VOGU-3710 file (C-alpha; in Angstrom, 3 decimals, decimal comma):
1> mskykivfil> 26,520/-76,987/-123,496  30,542/-76,272/-124,008  32,707/-79,379/-126,007  34,364/-79,699/-122,676  30,596/-81,094/-120,926  29,906/-83,083/-123,975  33,333/-85,066/-123,965  33,015/-85,629/-120,063  29,332/-86,738/-120,527  30,369/-88,741/-123,623
11> lgffalgsga> 33,671/-90,030/-121,291  31,115/-91,263/-118,416  28,976/-93,047/-121,081  31,527/-94,877/-122,718  33,094/-95,848/-118,854  29,299/-96,757/-117,491  28,678/-99,118/-121,377  31,640/-100,955/-120,648  31,547/-101,661/-116,785  35,457/-100,800/-117,217
21> ssqnlvvidt> 37,551/-98,326/-118,415  37,163/-98,050/-122,003  40,255/-98,781/-124,242  41,174/-96,672/-127,093  39,346/-92,944/-126,375  38,734/-90,912/-128,222  37,904/-87,667/-127,395  38,505/-83,953/-128,502  41,136/-82,035/-126,640  40,136/-77,946/-125,865
31> tinreillgv> 43,530/-77,162/-125,882  44,427/-77,880/-129,171  41,074/-78,277/-130,762  41,782/-81,974/-132,211  40,640/-85,303/-131,445  43,583/-87,667/-128,977  43,711/-90,839/-127,984  43,319/-90,376/-123,994  43,621/-93,605/-121,708  44,399/-97,065/-121,613
41> vnkeglslpv> 45,620/-98,222/-125,174  46,065/-101,263/-126,972  48,003/-101,864/-129,680  45,426/-101,489/-132,175  44,257/-98,394/-130,772  47,957/-97,203/-131,734  47,183/-97,864/-135,426  44,313/-95,522/-135,452  44,617/-92,458/-137,757  43,857/-90,113/-135,242
51> flknweeayn> 47,386/-91,085/-133,638  49,602/-91,620/-136,794  47,713/-91,787/-140,519  50,797/-93,921/-141,772  51,499/-96,364/-139,299  51,907/-99,101/-141,112  54,763/-97,346/-143,248  56,664/-96,070/-139,503  56,591/-99,673/-138,567  57,692/-101,232/-141,746
61> nyqpaattvg> 60,711/-98,963/-141,949  62,217/-99,057/-138,346  64,502/-101,865/-138,774  65,804/-103,053/-135,147  69,318/-104,389/-134,530  68,790/-107,772/-135,098  71,967/-108,844/-132,414  70,113/-106,844/-129,602  66,573/-107,864/-130,848  67,936/-111,669/-130,183
71> llkkyfrknk> 69,586/-110,728/-126,968  65,720/-108,895/-125,866  64,062/-111,715/-126,447  66,023/-114,131/-124,631  66,018/-111,921/-121,775  62,240/-111,657/-121,934  61,451/-115,266/-121,959  63,562/-115,927/-118,868  62,737/-113,264/-116,791  58,392/-112,696/-116,434
81> nvtiqvffgs> 59,594/-110,237/-113,496  59,996/-107,611/-116,281  57,236/-105,068/-117,232  57,398/-102,080/-119,463  54,701/-98,759/-119,110  54,471/-96,647/-121,962  53,206/-93,162/-121,699  52,676/-91,160/-124,619  51,016/-88,586/-126,294  48,691/-89,138/-129,549
91> wcgdsqdqlp> 49,267/-85,153/-130,120  53,186/-85,402/-129,687  55,744/-85,973/-132,976  58,453/-87,751/-130,801  55,487/-90,212/-129,672  54,443/-90,638/-133,463  57,963/-91,079/-134,156  58,735/-93,199/-131,337  55,887/-95,908/-131,065  55,597/-97,498/-133,983
101> nfvklqdqak> 59,388/-98,523/-133,691  58,433/-100,028/-130,236  55,732/-101,843/-131,470  57,873/-103,677/-133,716  60,493/-104,417/-131,599  58,179/-105,636/-129,131  57,043/-107,976/-131,768  60,298/-108,750/-132,997  61,511/-109,411/-128,971  58,400/-111,082/-127,962
111> ikrveyfaln> 57,821/-108,633/-124,968  54,218/-109,465/-123,819  54,096/-107,350/-120,671  53,744/-103,720/-122,304  50,677/-100,693/-121,223  50,315/-97,842/-123,041  48,546/-94,641/-121,208  47,717/-91,769/-123,712  47,719/-88,739/-121,856  46,571/-85,219/-122,995
121> rkkympqmdt> 48,659/-81,770/-123,224  48,697/-81,444/-119,444  50,203/-84,940/-118,582  46,982/-86,497/-117,442  44,163/-89,346/-118,189  41,265/-90,181/-116,169  41,432/-92,909/-113,662  45,004/-92,607/-112,656  47,156/-90,083/-111,053  49,444/-89,577/-113,495
131> sfyriqfvpt> 51,608/-87,226/-111,459  53,022/-90,349/-109,367  54,615/-91,394/-112,529  56,764/-87,854/-113,138  55,779/-88,070/-116,563  57,167/-84,552/-118,121  57,979/-85,345/-121,576  56,747/-88,150/-123,745  56,886/-90,712/-124,524  58,217/-91,897/-121,461
141> fivyrdgkea> 58,961/-95,941/-121,788  58,965/-97,242/-117,708  60,919/-100,151/-116,863  60,106/-102,537/-113,960  61,857/-105,094/-112,067  59,881/-107,170/-109,681  57,763/-104,018/-109,422  60,523/-101,383/-108,938  61,738/-99,124/-111,590  64,481/-100,216/-113,218
151> grivetpnes> 64,985/-97,132/-116,323  63,733/-95,005/-118,556  63,614/-94,382/-122,167  62,487/-90,404/-122,255  61,143/-89,199/-125,446  64,272/-90,265/-127,786  66,519/-92,984/-127,525  70,342/-92,680/-126,776  71,747/-94,696/-129,107  68,355/-96,569/-129,966
161> lekdlwniln> 65,061/-98,200/-128,279  66,829/-101,328/-128,488  70,059/-100,791/-127,417  68,617/-98,296/-124,477  66,095/-100,997/-123,327  69,131/-103,470/-123,198  71,202/-101,096/-121,455  68,436/-100,539/-118,688  68,179/-104,186/-118,220  71,485/-105,007/-117,495
171> akkee> 72,486/-101,948/-115,278  73,279/-103,242/-111,549  70,613/-103,858/-109,570  70,610/-101,434/-106,587  70,498/-103,566/-103,429
//
């Protein structure tokens, strides 16, 4: 039996055993022959060694701009209609660079409505039609206001994660 079939059999057992989609699922990606995260991931899953062996160091080294963090904190406290979806690859260097920084920003600005989705190299994950999101590069941070896309940060920020996020949130709303 091939590794590919074994992985999907294991995925089936995890899904049946949990009664819902599993979080922090680690599988073998046969295209790169290594373990990856796949599917819905929570913040704890991001710190698994399969994603980044030095998560704590990377998290601690990032120092978001305090002024912008303060503005974001106020914004998210007042605006409960904003959510963020993060699509990333645990195999991807840009994802490994940016996600510890984003989680630190999320913690400091107290951003609560964030979902993390781990994709394989084909930008796919089970139980979601990822083509709907038009993910070409990872990480992709999609910001929604009132359920409509307000903007994206793709791969690396233009200025910094906090400044790019602030710019998205303060862009004029299209009527």
